[in-house]
N, C-alpha and C positions, 0 to 999 in steps of 0.2 A: 503493500499497499505505499501510495506516494500522496501529498498535497498536490492538487493543482496551482500551475504556474500563477496563477490569479488570486491565491490564499495566501494571507500571512498569519505566522503562529508568532506568537507572545506568550512567556512564560512570567508566569504571577505566584505569588506566595499560597495560592490556592488551587492551581491546578495553571490551565494553557487557556488563552483566548484565541479563537480563532477569526479571521476577519475575511469575508470575501470581498475582493476588490471588484467583482460587478456589480454586486447590490449593495453592498456599504454595511451589511447586516454582519452583527457578532456573532460568535457562538462561542459560550462558555462553558470549558467542561472540567468537573471537580476531578479531584484525587483518581478514583476510578477511572474515568472516561478517560483522564490523561495518560493512565498505566496502558489503556487499552490501545489507546493512539501508538503511544511511543513503542510500545513491541509489536506493535503491526508494520509501523513505520520502519523498526530494525531489521526486519526480515522475519522476524517471527512468524507462527501460524495461531490460530484460533486454540489450539490446544498448549500452547504454551502461556498463551494469555489468560485460560483457566487456571493453568498453575500458578500463574502467578498471583491473581485475584483470591484466589481459595488459601495464599499463602501468606497474604499481606494484609487482607480484610477478614471480616466475620460474613463468609457469604459461602451458601455451599456450591459445589461445580454446576447442577444444573441452572440455579438462579443466574450465577458467573457466566452460562454459556448464553443463557438464553438475553441477559443485560447485554453484553457485548456483541453477540449477533444484532439487536436492535439499534446499538448505537453505529455499528459499522453501516447497516441497512441506509439509515437517517442522513449521515454523512454521506454517502452514495448519492441521496435522494437528493439530496442539499447540494451536489457537484460542488464538494470540498474535497474529496479526496479520488483518485484514481486507482484501481484495485491491480 
């Protein structure tokens, strides 16, 4: 996964902010969303995301998978990332 060329990424104390340069809309990712994005952008797969989420947060594997898949789908639908 990679950010589209017209999307900017800013790290914050609480996660990440994505700015869509085409629309001017901002997306705020909390720490769990940031972890998902970081892992996938660094070449990890969904299984690696699930492993990290369950290790670092109090969440079960099924919920972690569901939430990660929903985030990825939303980022793709918003045209913020390319798979």
